C-alpha positions, -999 to 999 in steps of 0.1 A, spaced: -656 -616 314 -661 -613 277 -653 -576 278 -619 -584 294 -611 -610 268 -622 -585 240 -599 -558 254 -570 -583 256 -575 -595 220 -577 -559 207 -545 -550 226 -524 -581 217 -535 -584 181 -536 -622 183 -550 -648 207 -542 -685 213 -577 -701 217 -584 -737 226 -610 -750 201 -623 -784 191 -612 -793 156 -617 -826 139 -628 -842 172 -597 -831 191 -590 -800 212 -563 -778 197 -548 -745 205 -553 -723 175 -538 -688 169 -564 -663 158 -551 -630 144 -569 -597 147 -575 -583 113 -593 -550 106 -615 -550 75 -627 -519 57 -664 -518 55 -691 -493 47 -693 -486 85 -656 -481 90 -629 -505 101 -642 -537 118 -619 -560 138 -622 -598 131 -605 -626 149 -593 -645 118 -582 -681 114 -567 -694 81 -582 -729 85 -617 -745 85 -634 -747 118 -670 -759 127 -696 -731 128 -705 -741 163 -669 -735 175 -668 -702 157 -700 -692 174 -687 -702 208 -655 -682 203 -674 -652 190 -696 -652 221 -667 -657 244 -646 -628 230 -675 -605 220 -659 -601 186 -667 -612 150 -648 -643 140 -638 -653 104 -625 -686 91 -622 -701 57 -658 -714 59 -675 -681 69 -680 -651 92 -698 -653 126 -710 -625 149 -721 -627 185 -758 -631 190 -778 -600 185 -749 -581 169 -741 -571 134 -711 -557 116 -719 -520 123 -718 -527 161 -681 -533 159 -671 -503 137 -644 -482 153 -632 -507 179 
C-alpha cells in the first residue's frame, strides 16, 4: 500500500494528508520538492509549518518517502537519503 501512495505522490507533485496538529486533525498539503544532494536529486514531501516529529514519522512510513517540515527531516525506518536518490 505504501508503494501505491509513493507512486501517487511522485506523479501528482503534492498530497493532501490528514495529520494531527495542535491536538486537532487537519488536512495539510505536502508538496514534493526535489533537493540536490551528493547522491543526486532526492524527493521530499515538504510542509511549510511545524508538525510533531511523531506525525512526520507516521507520514514518512505511510508514503515511504522522506518528509521535511520546519522542525526537521524524517526518513522511513531503516532508510537513508541515498536510498531515495533518483526517484
